[in-house]
C-alpha positions as CSV (number, residue, x, y, z in Angstrom):
1,M,141.2,146.6,206.4
2,L,140.7,146.0,210.1
3,D,144.5,146.1,210.7
4,S,144.7,149.6,209.2
5,I,141.8,150.8,211.4
6,W,143.5,149.3,214.5
7,D,146.8,150.9,213.6
8,G,145.1,154.3,213.2
9,I,143.5,153.9,216.6
10,L,146.8,153.0,218.2
11,R,148.6,155.9,216.6
12,N,146.0,158.4,217.8
13,R,145.0,156.7,221.1
14,R,144.9,159.9,223.1
15,K,142.5,161.4,220.6
16,V,140.4,158.3,220.7
17,V,140.3,158.3,224.5
18,G,139.5,162.0,224.6
19,A,136.6,161.5,222.1
20,A,135.3,158.5,224.1
21,A,135.5,160.5,227.3
22,G,133.6,163.4,225.7
23,L,131.0,161.1,224.5
24,V,130.5,159.5,227.9
25,I,130.4,162.8,229.7
26,S,127.8,164.2,227.2
27,V,125.6,161.2,227.6
28,M,125.9,161.5,231.4
29,I,124.9,165.2,231.3
30,M,121.9,164.3,229.1
31,D,120.8,161.5,231.5
32,F,121.7,162.8,234.9
33,G,122.1,166.6,234.6
34,V,125.1,168.8,235.0
35,F,125.3,168.8,238.8
36,W,125.0,165.0,239.2
37,T,127.5,164.5,236.4
38,A,129.9,166.9,238.1
39,F,129.4,165.0,241.4
40,I,130.1,161.6,239.7
41,L,133.2,163.0,238.0
42,L,134.5,164.5,241.3
43,C,134.0,161.2,243.2
44,T,135.7,159.3,240.3
45,Y,138.6,161.7,240.4
46,G,138.9,161.4,244.2
47,G,138.9,157.6,244.0
48,Y,141.6,157.7,241.3
49,R,143.8,160.0,243.4
50,V,143.5,157.7,246.5
51,G,144.3,154.7,244.4
52,K,147.3,156.4,242.8
53,V,148.7,157.5,246.1
54,I,148.3,153.9,247.5
55,D,149.9,152.4,244.4
56,D,152.8,154.9,244.2
57,H,153.7,155.0,247.9
58,K,152.7,151.5,248.9
59,E,150.6,152.8,251.7
60,N,147.3,151.4,253.0
61,I,144.0,153.4,252.9
62,V,144.1,154.2,256.6
63,E,147.5,155.9,256.3
64,V,146.3,158.0,253.3
65,L,143.1,159.1,255.0
66,D,144.9,159.9,258.3
67,R,147.2,162.2,256.2
68,W,144.4,163.9,254.2
69,L,141.6,164.2,256.8
70,P,141.7,166.5,259.8
71,P,142.5,164.8,263.2
72,G,139.5,163.3,265.0
73,I,137.5,162.5,261.8
74,R,138.5,158.8,261.6
């Protein structure tokens, strides 16, 4: 029984992840409000992008921020 449920989850993992993300976002909207939720999601996405660039290009955080931020900000 449990094996068949696990197999179904693995076959439809993108649907399961999408449903879980929708659930989390809806709970966040109910708890924090639309604007705080949008801010949290934007910060999460920004952190994901910085981490992805560092992982993909083997750069450190200072090099990434120097490239993305205007001169004189650092």
